[in-house]
C-alpha positions as CSV (number, residue, x, y, z in Angstrom):
1,M,-0.2,0.1,0.3
2,F,2.9,2.8,0.6
3,L,4.2,1.5,-2.4
4,A,1.4,1.8,-4.3
5,N,0.2,5.6,-3.0
6,A,4.1,6.5,-3.2
7,L,4.5,5.4,-6.9
8,K,0.8,7.9,-7.0
9,L,2.5,11.0,-6.2
10,K,5.5,10.5,-7.8
11,S,2.8,10.5,-10.9
12,R,1.5,13.3,-9.9
13,V,4.8,15.6,-8.9
14,L,6.2,14.6,-12.4
15,S,3.0,15.1,-14.2
16,S,3.0,19.1,-12.6
17,F,6.1,20.0,-13.4
18,S,6.8,23.0,-15.1
19,L,9.2,24.3,-16.8
20,G,9.0,27.4,-14.8
21,E,10.6,25.7,-12.1
22,V,13.9,25.6,-13.3
23,T,15.7,28.9,-12.4
24,G,16.2,31.3,-15.5
25,L,13.3,30.6,-17.3
26,K,12.7,34.3,-19.8
27,A,10.5,33.1,-22.2
28,W,8.4,29.5,-23.2
29,Y,6.6,28.8,-26.4
30,K,4.7,25.9,-25.1
31,L,3.4,23.3,-27.1
32,K,-0.3,23.4,-28.1
33,K,-0.8,26.4,-25.8
34,N,-1.3,30.3,-25.7
35,V,-1.5,30.2,-29.7
36,S,-4.0,32.5,-31.3
37,V,-4.7,32.1,-35.0
38,D,-6.7,34.0,-37.5
39,G,-9.8,33.0,-40.0
40,N,-7.5,31.4,-42.0
41,G,-5.9,28.8,-39.9
42,D,-2.8,31.7,-39.6
43,V,-0.9,32.5,-36.1
44,S,-2.0,35.8,-34.8
45,E,0.0,35.5,-31.8
46,W,2.3,32.4,-29.8
47,G,2.2,33.9,-26.1
48,D,5.1,33.4,-23.4
49,S,3.9,30.8,-20.7
50,S,7.2,32.0,-18.9
51,G,5.0,33.8,-16.3
52,N,7.9,36.3,-17.0
53,T,6.8,39.6,-16.6
54,S,10.1,41.6,-16.8
55,E,9.8,41.4,-21.3
56,D,6.8,41.1,-23.0
57,M,7.7,38.1,-25.1
58,D,4.5,37.2,-26.6
59,L,5.2,36.7,-30.6
60,L,3.4,38.1,-33.5
61,P,3.2,38.1,-37.2
62,P,4.9,41.5,-38.1
63,A,3.2,41.8,-41.5
64,S,-0.1,40.2,-43.2
65,D,1.7,38.7,-45.3
66,N,4.0,36.4,-43.1
67,D,1.4,34.2,-42.7
68,V,2.5,30.8,-40.3
69,P,-0.1,28.5,-40.7
70,Y,-1.1,26.3,-37.4
71,N,-1.9,22.7,-37.0
72,A,-3.8,22.6,-33.7
73,S,-3.5,18.6,-34.2
74,T,0.1,18.1,-34.0
75,G,1.3,21.8,-32.4
76,A,3.4,22.6,-35.8
77,L,3.6,26.4,-36.9
78,S,5.2,26.4,-40.1
79,F,7.3,28.8,-41.2
80,T,8.1,28.6,-45.1
81,T,10.6,30.6,-47.1
82,G,7.6,31.0,-49.4
83,N,5.5,32.9,-47.1
84,K,8.9,35.1,-45.5
85,S,7.3,33.2,-42.0
86,T,8.4,35.4,-39.1
87,L,7.0,36.0,-35.6
88,A,8.5,38.6,-33.8
89,T,8.5,39.6,-30.1
90,A,7.5,43.1,-29.0
91,S,11.0,43.8,-27.1
92,D,13.3,45.1,-28.6
93,Q,15.6,42.7,-27.3
94,L,16.1,39.7,-25.2
95,N,20.3,40.3,-24.4
96,L,21.5,36.9,-23.3
97,G,25.1,35.5,-22.2
98,A,25.3,32.6,-20.4
99,F,22.1,30.5,-22.2
100,T,20.5,27.5,-22.1
101,I,17.9,27.4,-25.3
102,F,16.1,23.9,-25.8
103,G,13.3,23.5,-29.4
104,V,11.4,21.4,-30.8
105,F,11.9,21.3,-34.8
106,D,11.3,19.6,-37.9
107,V,13.5,21.3,-40.7
108,I,11.9,21.0,-44.1
109,E,14.6,22.5,-46.3
110,S,16.9,19.0,-47.5
111,G,19.2,21.7,-49.7
112,A,22.5,23.1,-48.9
113,S,21.3,25.6,-47.3
114,N,21.7,28.1,-43.9
115,E,17.9,27.7,-42.1
116,A,17.8,30.6,-39.9
117,V,15.6,30.0,-36.9
118,I,15.6,31.9,-33.8
119,G,17.7,35.1,-33.4
120,R,17.0,38.5,-34.6
121,A,17.8,38.0,-38.1
122,G,21.4,39.2,-39.5
123,N,23.5,39.4,-36.9
124,D,22.0,37.3,-34.3
125,E,20.8,34.0,-35.5
126,L,20.9,30.4,-34.5
127,R,20.9,28.4,-38.2
128,F,20.7,24.5,-38.7
129,Y,22.4,23.8,-41.9
130,R,22.2,21.1,-44.3
131,G,24.9,21.1,-46.4
132,A,25.9,18.0,-48.6
133,A,26.6,16.0,-45.2
134,A,23.4,17.0,-43.3
135,A,25.8,17.8,-40.5
136,G,26.0,21.3,-39.5
137,F,24.9,24.6,-37.0
138,R,25.9,27.8,-37.2
139,A,25.7,30.7,-34.4
140,R,25.8,33.8,-35.3
141,I,26.4,36.3,-32.9
142,N,26.7,40.4,-32.8
143,G,28.0,39.3,-36.5
144,I,30.5,36.5,-35.8
145,N,30.0,32.9,-36.7
146,R,30.6,29.7,-34.6
147,D,30.0,26.5,-37.2
148,I,29.1,23.3,-35.9
149,D,29.7,20.1,-37.2
150,L,27.0,17.4,-35.5
151,D,28.2,13.9,-34.8
152,S,25.1,12.7,-35.9
153,G,24.0,15.0,-38.5
154,L,20.8,17.0,-38.5
155,P,17.8,14.4,-38.0
156,T,15.4,14.0,-40.5
157,G,11.8,14.8,-38.6
158,K,11.0,16.0,-35.5
159,F,13.6,16.4,-33.2
160,L,14.8,18.6,-29.2
161,F,18.0,20.4,-30.1
162,T,20.2,22.4,-27.0
163,I,22.0,24.9,-26.9
164,I,23.7,25.6,-23.7
165,R,26.0,29.0,-23.9
166,R,28.7,28.7,-21.0
167,A,29.4,31.5,-18.6
168,S,32.7,30.9,-18.2
169,D,34.2,31.3,-21.6
170,G,31.2,31.3,-24.1
171,Q,32.2,28.6,-25.4
172,M,28.9,26.2,-26.6
173,T,27.5,22.8,-25.9
174,I,25.5,21.1,-28.3
175,R,22.3,18.4,-28.1
176,I,20.5,16.7,-30.6
177,N,17.6,14.2,-28.9
178,G,19.5,14.5,-25.7
179,S,23.3,13.4,-27.2
180,T,26.1,15.7,-26.5
181,Q,27.8,16.9,-30.0
182,T,31.3,16.5,-29.4
183,N,32.7,17.9,-32.9
184,T,32.5,21.9,-31.9
185,S,34.7,24.3,-32.8
186,T,36.8,26.4,-30.4
187,L,35.6,29.8,-30.9
188,A,34.4,31.4,-28.4
189,I,32.3,34.3,-28.9
190,T,31.6,36.7,-25.6
191,N,29.0,39.4,-27.3
192,L,25.4,39.2,-25.9
193,F,22.8,37.3,-28.0
194,D,19.8,39.2,-28.7
195,F,16.7,36.9,-29.5
196,T,13.4,38.9,-30.8
197,K,11.7,36.7,-33.4
198,I,11.5,32.7,-35.2
199,G,12.2,32.9,-38.8
200,N,13.7,35.2,-41.0
201,G,11.6,34.9,-44.0
202,L,14.2,32.2,-45.1
203,T,13.1,29.8,-42.6
204,D,11.3,26.1,-44.0
205,A,11.2,24.7,-40.5
206,D,8.1,23.5,-38.3
207,V,8.6,24.5,-34.6
208,Y,6.5,22.9,-32.0
209,E,7.9,24.2,-28.7
210,L,10.9,26.6,-27.3
211,A,12.3,27.6,-24.1
212,I,14.7,30.4,-23.4
213,Y,16.6,30.5,-20.0
214,N,19.2,33.3,-19.8
215,V,21.7,31.0,-17.7
216,E,23.5,27.7,-17.8
217,L,21.6,25.3,-16.7
218,S,22.8,22.6,-15.3
219,A,23.2,19.1,-16.3
220,T,20.8,17.6,-14.0
221,N,18.2,20.5,-15.1
222,I,18.8,20.0,-18.4
223,T,18.0,16.6,-18.6
224,T,14.7,17.1,-16.5
225,V,13.7,19.9,-19.0
226,E,14.4,18.0,-22.0
227,A,12.4,14.6,-20.6
228,D,9.3,17.1,-19.7
229,I,9.7,18.6,-23.6
230,N,10.2,14.9,-25.0
231,S,7.4,13.9,-23.5
232,R,4.9,16.4,-24.4
233,N,6.1,16.1,-28.0
234,G,5.8,12.5,-28.0
235,L,9.9,12.1,-28.8
């Protein structure tokens, strides 16, 4: 009886976990939450679920020709080059030194091109790069590029991407579906990273969830957050 009650309690605790319980959450675009659509089924707002009130981090389409279709069944927000899709915050910027960013993506484009997914467009972007080997990632911060080869390549289909920027030296660690990628550049970037949007008009990707922390999370917290996101997104 004691064991059964303990298991029930554990189940309730796990099911009620929120990413905001991990310190440093600045913006959280949660799967199938706070998504408003217009009469055409395009996103009119993707609201921030972090509870952070110091920044207005709700995402909005900047113009009528930047349509982002929403699939209410899967929770996918579809960004396409054809629609020049973007969603942007009302905040001028979210300056990040050390950070940990989690995202669930399905990068549709299979050609040799950079796929900008999140950032400010131009000087500050996180890009997936398929290329011939379908194996790359680029962080562009304040106009400085850092290219990282991914051990396992860029996955086909939906995947969890985690990037950790260390406070001590500006170096970055990449995780794909919970697996740390070891082929990283030695280029440290000391400038802040500005987050204001998803997509830059050249993106072909479905985005399901995105969580941004302004701290370097511990290994324990990273795996805890990844497990919660994986469970919600069926990964």
